[in-house]
FIROVO-530429 format. One line per field, with one value per residue (C-alpha): chain; x, y, z. Coordinates in steps of 0.02 Angstrom, whole numbers. Example, Ala and Ser with C-alpha at 12.3 -4.5 7.8 and 13.67 -1.06 7.14 Angstrom:
<rs>
unit (A,A) $
u (615,684) $
v (-225,-53) $
w (390,357) $
</rs>
This chain:
<rs>
unit (A,A,A,A,A,A,A,A,A,A,A,A,A,A,A,A,A,A,A,A,A,A,A,A,A,A,A,A,A,A,A,A,A,A,A,A,A,A,A,A,A,A,A,A,A,A,A,A,A,A,A,A,A,A,A,A,A,A,A,A,A,A,A,A,A,A,A,A,A,A,A,A,A,A,A,A,A,A,A,A,A,A,A,A,A,A,A,A,A,A,A,A,A,A,A,A,A,A,A,A,A,A,A,A,A,A,A,A,A,A,A,A,A,A,A,A,A,A,A,A,A,A,A,A,A,A,A,A,A,A,A,A,A,A,A,A,A,A,A,A,A,A,A,A,A,A,A,A,A,A,A,A,A,A,A,A,A,A,A,A,A,A,A,A,A,A,A,A,A,A,A,A,A,A,A,A,A,A,A,A,A,A,A,A,A,A,A,A,A,A,A,A,A,A,A,A,A,A,A,A,A,A,A,A,A,A,A,A,A,A,A,A,A,A,A,A,A,A,A,A,A,A,A,A,A,A,A,A,A,A,A,A,A,A,A,A,A,A,A,A,A,A,A,A,A,A,A,A,A,A,A,A,A,A,A,A,A,A,A,A,A,A,A,A,A,A,A,A,A,A,A,A,A,A,A,A,A,A,A,A,A,A,A,A,A,A,A,A,A,A,A,A,A,A,A,A,A,A,A,A,A,A,A,A,A,A,A,A,A,A,A,A,A,A,A,A,A,A,A,A,A,A,A,A,A,A,A,A,A,A,A,A,A,A,A,A,A,A,A,A,A,A,A,A,A,A,A,A,A,A,A,A,A,A,A,A,A,A,A,A,A,A,A,A,A,A,A,A,A,A,A,A,A,A,A,A,A,A,A,A,A,A,A,A,A,A,A,A,A,A,A,A,A,A,A,A,A,A,A,A,A,A,A,A,A,A,A,A,A,A,A,A,A,A,A,A,A,A,A,A,A,A,A,A,A) $
u (6256,6112,5983,6041,5898,5991,6025,5864,5832,5689,5530,5525,5436,5253,5250,5188,5242,5110,5074,5050,4928,4821,4834,4754,4603,4579,4534,4667,4644,4770,4909,5048,5165,5332,5437,5597,5626,5460,5287,5233,5048,5024,4839,4802,4738,4848,4742,4843,4698,4721,4866,4855,4907,5015,5185,5247,5420,5501,5616,5747,5716,5578,5531,5507,5349,5309,5179,5287,5172,5203,5102,5154,5220,5319,5393,5442,5524,5617,5668,5740,5852,5914,5947,6049,6152,6173,6243,6397,6427,6563,6523,6353,6445,6465,6283,6158,6002,5901,6019,6011,5821,5824,5955,5907,5796,5893,6042,6161,6103,6034,6197,6273,6130,6062,6152,6034,5882,5884,5715,5631,5651,5839,5879,5848,5848,5701,5681,5540,5425,5437,5307,5173,5080,5030,4901,4924,5111,5088,4965,5079,5227,5122,5060,5238,5297,5154,5192,5377,5334,5217,5340,5478,5379,5306,5457,5373,5500,5501,5592,5669,5720,5807,5728,5764,5670,5516,5370,5227,5043,5031,5178,5216,5366,5466,5570,5480,5484,5631,5733,5663,5768,5726,5651,5475,5391,5376,5211,5076,4999,5016,4909,4772,4805,4745,4568,4524,4464,4636,4719,4603,4645,4830,4799,4710,4857,4975,4872,4961,4930,5052,5184,5284,5300,5338,5454,5568,5736,5777,5923,6021,6056,5907,5784,5867,5822,5633,5606,5584,5709,5622,5661,5588,5485,5342,5212,5237,5200,5017,5058,5040,5203,5242,5252,5371,5528,5634,5534,5377,5457,5593,5744,5907,6025,6117,6258,6278,6222,6072,6101,6024,5930,5755,5777,5861,5723,5585,5661,5718,5546,5455,5580,5553,5367,5404,5313,5378,5227,5108,4929,4852,4759,4626,4578,4668,4764,4925,5087,5252,5397,5558,5736,5779,5691,5552,5512,5325,5205,5134,5203,5237,5205,5220,5098,5026,4867,4852,4740,4726,4791,4922,4998,5159,5206,5378,5483,5534,5608,5589,5400,5289,5212,5134,5203,5065,5055,4941,4944,4973,4793,4719,4844,4792,4607,4597,4551,4454,4421,4412,4289,4268,4103,4086,4131,4127,4295,4398,4568,4705,4870,4926,5059,5151,5314,5300,5412,5475,5413,5340,5372,5196,5017,4979,4791,4810,4935,4807,4649,4503,4382,4362,4295,4469,4539,4428,4475,4453,4387,4272,4244,4298,4413,4595,4648,4545,4464,4564,4728,4852,5012,5181,5227,5133,5213,5144,4971,5038,5109,5027,4945,4843,4660,4634,4463,4481,4673,4678,4851,4828,4854,4693,4717,4749,4577,4525,4496,4312,4312,4315,4184,4248,4174,4207,4327,4257,4299) $
v (2089,2212,2080,2056,2088,2052,2232,2330,2510,2556,2622,2810,2901,2928,2806,2629,2485,2460,2276,2239,2099,2216,2355,2250,2221,2397,2567,2597,2786,2802,2713,2825,2790,2726,2786,2865,2996,3088,3025,3062,3051,3122,3156,2979,2865,2711,2555,2398,2292,2362,2254,2328,2501,2459,2379,2306,2321,2254,2350,2250,2361,2266,2424,2528,2634,2649,2548,2454,2500,2615,2678,2576,2731,2782,2608,2602,2773,2724,2556,2641,2744,2585,2509,2662,2639,2452,2496,2571,2428,2298,2151,2228,2349,2209,2152,2194,2296,2136,2051,2199,2192,2005,2009,2168,2089,1926,1901,1922,2099,2161,2132,2260,2385,2384,2547,2636,2560,2659,2671,2830,2767,2795,2630,2500,2455,2416,2265,2216,2084,1949,1842,1977,1939,2080,2027,2182,2158,1974,2021,2160,2041,1915,2049,2114,1939,1920,2092,2051,1888,1979,2121,1997,1934,2099,2210,2382,2514,2703,2760,2932,2990,3155,3235,3391,3536,3591,3707,3611,3634,3738,3848,3878,3967,3866,4006,3997,3809,3786,3634,3619,3582,3751,3671,3665,3496,3406,3426,3312,3244,3071,2939,2987,2967,2821,2821,2889,2714,2643,2777,2742,2558,2601,2715,2572,2457,2590,2637,2779,2681,2550,2669,2652,2467,2478,2629,2568,2632,2802,2917,2984,3158,3266,3307,3193,3040,3058,3056,2899,2838,2808,2629,2641,2754,2634,2755,2862,2719,2769,2923,2920,2871,3043,3110,2979,3082,3213,3356,3310,3227,3317,3203,3223,3324,3449,3329,3162,3228,3325,3464,3607,3751,3690,3517,3585,3714,3584,3454,3577,3661,3495,3429,3584,3548,3364,3307,3151,3159,3293,3300,3356,3521,3466,3287,3267,3110,3077,3097,3020,3143,3073,3130,3144,3204,3175,3227,3184,3101,3271,3446,3575,3761,3911,4055,4188,4090,3941,3826,3692,3644,3539,3697,3736,3914,3957,4111,4134,4290,4377,4348,4233,4110,3937,3775,3667,3510,3438,3253,3183,3121,3294,3376,3254,3264,3080,3102,3266,3397,3581,3690,3878,3920,4075,4022,3832,3811,3667,3698,3595,3554,3417,3530,3555,3467,3326,3306,3483,3654,3809,3980,4045,3994,3872,3902,4090,4077,4056,4160,4082,4230,4411,4360,4301,4475,4566,4649,4541,4692,4793,4666,4791,4738,4762,4746,4748,4581,4571,4617,4483,4497,4449,4304,4169,4225,4403,4341,4291,4463,4598,4735,4888,4900,5056,5085,5053,5057,4895,4816,4629,4467,4498,4364,4224,4156,4023,3848,3871,3978,3811,3675,3499,3377,3191,3142,3087,2920) $
w (7023,6999,7044,7224,7347,7510,7558,7536,7582,7699,7623,7597,7737,7704,7558,7551,7441,7304,7283,7095,7132,7236,7108,6973,7084,7151,7083,6951,6945,7088,6992,6927,6782,6845,6698,6768,6632,6628,6582,6403,6446,6622,6589,6530,6668,6686,6698,6743,6682,6507,6450,6276,6338,6489,6517,6681,6757,6915,7033,7127,7278,7367,7462,7304,7327,7142,7049,6925,6780,6633,6486,6335,6246,6401,6417,6233,6242,6400,6328,6174,6289,6372,6201,6154,6312,6276,6106,6191,6313,6297,6184,6139,6024,5898,5911,5776,5819,5815,5938,6057,6056,6087,6225,6319,6452,6463,6578,6431,6391,6557,6650,6530,6526,6704,6747,6625,6711,6872,6959,7020,7199,7181,7265,7133,6950,6837,6726,6610,6682,6549,6637,6619,6459,6343,6215,6107,6090,6048,5912,5850,5839,5744,5626,5602,5555,5432,5356,5340,5255,5137,5105,5068,4920,4859,4899,4896,4850,4857,4702,4721,4550,4521,4369,4271,4353,4259,4291,4371,4341,4499,4450,4634,4707,4832,4903,5069,5088,5205,5164,4988,4836,4760,4606,4540,4519,4353,4262,4328,4171,4244,4326,4449,4637,4740,4807,4980,5027,4990,5095,5241,5234,5241,5392,5481,5454,5523,5675,5771,5933,5869,5805,5965,5923,5738,5750,5888,5828,5901,5871,6018,5949,5900,6039,6169,6069,6082,5894,5790,5661,5495,5444,5269,5157,5123,5193,5036,4918,4928,4823,4634,4552,4482,4660,4728,4704,4790,4714,4810,4962,5059,5073,5169,5060,5170,5214,5298,5468,5404,5530,5431,5510,5467,5539,5696,5719,5703,5816,5950,5953,5969,6096,6203,6197,6237,6081,5995,5881,5822,5759,5596,5620,5494,5539,5707,5656,5751,5653,5708,5706,5633,5665,5480,5323,5281,5459,5452,5331,5289,5305,5440,5426,5540,5546,5660,5705,5822,5720,5854,6025,5938,5862,5957,5999,5931,5900,5720,5641,5809,5805,5906,5785,5789,5718,5643,5538,5404,5362,5188,5179,5205,5087,4952,4998,5046,5229,5241,5109,5156,5059,5076,5159,5051,4874,4901,4815,4888,4966,4884,4969,4851,4774,4939,4978,5105,5256,5277,5339,5257,5333,5302,5335,5194,5209,5184,5041,4902,4934,4843,4848,4901,5072,5119,5082,5206,5369,5523,5619,5506,5366,5234,5090,5137,4955,4795,4749,4588,4672,4720,4823,4752,4867,4960,5123,5102,5151,5322,5361,5464,5360,5402,5352,5244,5325,5512,5516,5616,5602,5596,5499,5406,5272,5397,5437,5562,5495,5537,5379,5290,5287,5314,5188,5165,5025,4859,4784) $
</rs>
């Protein structure tokens, strides 16, 4: 049995057993995360007294030198890996996902899954401490039950209707939207979008801090299983009805496995950076990354400029570029509006496809004034103010200034070129 404590290994030389009771009463800055497969938040201080952000585990090696505490997100990620292992074990193969969650830390499930619970000490196995109360999880479970009860009566549905392609009001080309359907959106002479206040209320109910609780199902293929499995599409119900379709939201359509180049590129790049979520370069909100389309509640793009620290350096088309994301709220202008500091014209991303990736800088693609066409070195116009390039992606390419001959991505400006203004009602 994995719970036997009769034959215990000696403590590792130079290390001392950390008593959990003493830890909770001492300086918690010395406590390290005990997750075996790599901490997701090594720079975040682990405070055992903060039961909202910490989970507790027990090692059956009484001489284990590790603390027995994990960041909540680290524990949830680790637990999902154990659940994936349990799925392949004996009688658990016939269990439903709900039964696996319920049985994992009981004798019925743990006796099957303990081999996937090896501790960092190398001489024991970890198990969740069921006697350690966690107020946040209790509240989350209560809230989840209330939401399920409410959703059962209201039954919100994302309707994805395939419509005949038509030219939209933006008349945009989608050739450089990887993973797009290749069609233009239907005309938008429909109802107005929801208010910014309504969007903010939705964001509060889906706090990113709780996403590791509500998005528990992981997939064991892309990115070593670190990405969430999208259980429903309710987050897109905030959109106006004419946008709830496969023209505006990228859906899985490249086959049953969804193993197209765009998806593989995104997930492998983020997995290499050990990022199971990303952050909007405009407002900074956290965005969960999913293992299938739509990959985020927003859109990715790659470009030559690193707009924030959350932008991941990648190699694309034999060039070093940066992978960035913008959330749905900022694209629609519900969270933060960007306005050019020169001409005061607002930037609009509401026409972009959600859940996929563009191969150009989406902020440079539609210059609003002549200031955005000037050289980054000598401030002279690179092209005439009334001249426009053929494709959106052309504005992300390197060009030579006709005055100072500097070869650079002159049309790709920093986000400081924009003024951030609050959304209007």
